[in-house]
C-alpha positions as semicolon CSV with decimal commas, in nm:
position;residue;x (nm);y (nm);z (nm)
1;M;3,236;1,597;0,096
2;T;2,960;1,836;0,204
3;I;2,612;1,723;0,111
4;T;2,300;1,931;0,154
5;I;1,934;1,856;0,085
6;R;1,704;2,117;-0,069
7;K;1,374;2,135;-0,252
8;V;1,385;2,036;-0,616
9;T;1,333;2,300;-0,885
10;E;1,268;2,281;-1,259
11;A;1,631;2,382;-1,311
12;D;1,724;2,033;-1,182
13;E;1,556;1,860;-1,477
14;A;1,871;1,747;-1,658
15;A;2,035;1,629;-1,336
16;V;1,744;1,422;-1,207
17;S;1,687;1,272;-1,551
18;R;2,052;1,166;-1,566
19;I;2,039;1,013;-1,217
20;C;1,724;0,826;-1,314
21;L;1,915;0,675;-1,608
22;L;2,223;0,590;-1,403
23;T;2,016;0,405;-1,143
24;G;1,744;0,275;-1,373
25;N;1,856;-0,086;-1,409
26;A;1,761;-0,227;-1,067
27;G;1,973;0,039;-0,900
28;T;2,259;0,025;-1,151
29;S;2,315;0,215;-1,474
30;A;2,072;0,171;-1,761
31;D;2,281;0,392;-1,990
32;H;2,393;0,102;-2,209
33;L;2,034;-0,014;-2,259
34;H;1,910;0,302;-2,429
35;D;1,975;0,502;-2,743
36;Y;1,714;0,753;-2,624
37;K;1,861;0,807;-2,281
38;E;1,598;1,057;-2,170
39;L;1,308;0,810;-2,176
40;I;1,336;0,671;-1,825
41;G;1,371;1,017;-1,675
42;L;1,068;1,141;-1,868
43;T;0,875;0,856;-1,706
44;Y;0,990;0,848;-1,346
45;A;1,160;1,180;-1,267
46;V;1,092;1,485;-1,484
47;P;0,710;1,489;-1,444
48;Y;0,757;1,540;-1,069
49;L;0,924;1,873;-1,140
50;K;0,639;1,999;-1,357
51;L;0,296;1,852;-1,281
52;P;0,039;1,943;-1,012
53;T;0,034;1,759;-0,675
54;T;0,407;1,686;-0,697
55;W;0,689;1,748;-0,450
56;G;1,058;1,667;-0,430
57;F;1,399;1,713;-0,270
58;V;1,751;1,673;-0,409
59;M;2,092;1,595;-0,260
60;V;2,359;1,844;-0,364
61;D;2,736;1,788;-0,339
62;D;2,894;2,124;-0,261
63;A;3,238;1,988;-0,351
64;K;3,123;1,919;-0,707
65;D;2,993;2,265;-0,794
66;N;2,662;2,190;-0,624
67;A;2,595;1,892;-0,847
68;V;2,270;1,705;-0,781
69;V;2,363;1,349;-0,679
70;G;2,035;1,206;-0,555
71;Y;1,665;1,281;-0,529
72;I;1,332;1,186;-0,378
73;L;1,024;1,281;-0,579
74;G;0,656;1,207;-0,557
75;S;0,292;1,309;-0,562
76;K;0,062;1,393;-0,272
77;D;-0,244;1,275;-0,467
78;T;-0,156;0,987;-0,697
79;R;-0,490;0,961;-0,877
80;A;-0,496;1,336;-0,951
81;Y;-0,137;1,311;-1,075
82;E;-0,222;1,018;-1,301
83;K;-0,526;1,198;-1,445
84;Y;-0,335;1,517;-1,521
85;A;-0,042;1,325;-1,672
86;A;-0,278;1,122;-1,892
87;E;-0,423;1,444;-2,032
88;H;-0,121;1,674;-2,044
89;W;0,209;1,479;-2,020
90;W;0,200;1,137;-2,187
91;P;0,024;1,243;-2,514
92;A;0,312;1,473;-2,612
93;L;0,561;1,192;-2,550
94;V;0,352;0,948;-2,755
95;A;0,372;1,192;-3,046
96;K;0,744;1,259;-3,003
97;Y;0,856;0,899;-2,951
98;P;0,669;0,655;-3,177
99;P;0,790;0,298;-3,114
100;S;0,908;0,278;-3,474
101;L;1,206;0,493;-3,370
102;A;1,329;0,239;-3,117
103;K;1,608;-0,008;-3,184
104;T;1,681;-0,138;-2,833
105;P;1,438;-0,342;-2,621
106;A;1,450;-0,082;-2,343
107;D;1,358;0,199;-2,581
108;V;1,078;-0,013;-2,727
109;Y;0,945;-0,072;-2,377
110;Y;0,931;0,294;-2,277
111;M;0,799;0,421;-2,610
112;N;0,513;0,171;-2,586
113;L;0,461;0,255;-2,220
114;F;0,389;0,619;-2,301
115;S;0,065;0,515;-2,476
116;N;-0,030;0,260;-2,209
117;M;0,102;0,403;-1,883
118;H;0,049;0,189;-1,576
119;T;-0,149;0,331;-1,286
120;A;-0,130;0,262;-0,914
121;P;-0,318;-0,039;-0,776
122;D;-0,632;0,045;-0,580
123;T;-0,472;-0,127;-0,279
124;N;-0,196;0,134;-0,276
125;I;-0,441;0,424;-0,294
126;A;-0,640;0,271;-0,010
127;F;-0,319;0,262;0,194
128;A;-0,233;0,628;0,122
129;T;-0,272;0,875;-0,164
130;A;0,096;0,977;-0,169
131;H;0,376;0,791;-0,347
132;L;0,748;0,843;-0,398
133;H;1,049;0,760;-0,613
134;I;1,403;0,777;-0,472
135;D;1,741;0,738;-0,644
136;V;2,094;0,809;-0,522
137;L;2,410;0,779;-0,732
138;D;2,617;0,472;-0,647
139;E;2,913;0,654;-0,489
140;Y;2,679;0,819;-0,237
141;Q;2,496;0,503;-0,134
142;G;2,556;0,324;0,195
143;Q;2,625;0,650;0,379
144;G;2,280;0,724;0,520
145;W;2,173;0,967;0,250
146;G;1,881;0,757;0,132
147;R;1,745;0,755;0,487
148;K;1,794;1,130;0,515
149;L;1,607;1,189;0,189
150;I;1,316;0,975;0,303
151;S;1,316;1,141;0,645
152;T;1,304;1,481;0,475
153;A;1,011;1,368;0,263
154;I;0,824;1,220;0,560
155;E;0,867;1,542;0,758
156;Y;0,730;1,740;0,464
157;L;0,437;1,506;0,393
158;R;0,328;1,500;0,756
159;G;0,223;1,862;0,712
160;E;0,038;1,810;0,382
161;N;-0,282;1,638;0,506
162;I;-0,214;1,321;0,310
163;V;-0,516;1,090;0,300
164;G;-0,406;0,771;0,473
165;E;-0,124;0,947;0,659
166;G;0,144;0,749;0,480
167;V;0,338;0,707;0,158
168;W;0,417;0,412;-0,066
169;L;0,645;0,305;-0,350
170;G;0,676;0,033;-0,609
171;M;1,007;-0,150;-0,589
172;D;1,198;-0,308;-0,876
173;P;1,188;-0,681;-0,791
174;N;1,547;-0,714;-0,913
175;N;1,675;-0,456;-0,665
176;I;1,722;-0,695;-0,373
177;K;1,939;-0,453;-0,174
178;A;1,660;-0,195;-0,164
179;R;1,414;-0,435;0,001
180;G;1,615;-0,453;0,322
181;F;1,675;-0,079;0,321
182;Y;1,305;0,000;0,312
183;A;1,223;-0,263;0,574
184;R;1,467;-0,104;0,818
185;L;1,281;0,225;0,781
186;G;0,945;0,069;0,859
187;F;0,812;0,011;0,508
188;K;0,597;-0,302;0,487
189;P;0,425;-0,491;0,206
190;I;0,087;-0,337;0,123
191;E;-0,191;-0,578;0,206
192;G;-0,360;-0,711;-0,107
193;A;-0,098;-0,567;-0,346
194;D;0,175;-0,753;-0,528
195;E;0,498;-0,828;-0,341
196;N;0,679;-0,524;-0,482
197;Q;0,448;-0,262;-0,329
198;F;0,566;-0,119;0,004
199;G;0,427;0,152;0,224
200;V;0,483;0,320;0,557
201;K;0,247;0,512;0,780
202;F;0,401;0,832;0,911
203;A;0,344;0,716;1,268
204;G;0,534;0,394;1,198
205;Y;0,835;0,548;1,023
206;M;1,155;0,419;1,183
207;G;1,412;0,652;1,029
208;R;1,569;0,923;1,241
209;P;1,492;1,288;1,169
210;A;1,674;1,421;0,862
211;A;1,869;1,671;1,071
212;E;2,048;1,400;1,272
């Protein structure tokens, strides 16, 4: 198995959307929960390939015809991202996916979400303007690749003049395994936010460089 990490491109859209689905149920597959299997990717993955202020990296398995098997995506300026998405991304999805189409609870949730998209808490923005999403397929977990993706992202963001000099994420409260993973890398609960919001200052990041 030879894994490499490279910058994401728009050509990776189908792959990152599929990974988002296969990890979208607290780290396990959400495939069985959706008839419209693209919804979760359209929410948490695909916009980061298309909208301003975004960045991303993917893991590629050379032994599987360079298949994308994991990703880390985010925005350098969360409020600017949210504003642009509210004007140019979510309205088209509201029109395409009216909740009346949905038959499963998960599809109902996402179709309703498109017209009432959550935004980051002010506490998170005060901590740092950048945020991230990370997902790795199950067979590649527990091998250090999540750490390497985050290390790659931290190295990149350090050179992007991020206000707050850090990055944060919102964690699924049902994904207990992830909590320990982030803690080992130096992520800590964001003061004043709910218990599922974690951030790390670049100076306090405890992961080794991605090249190691």
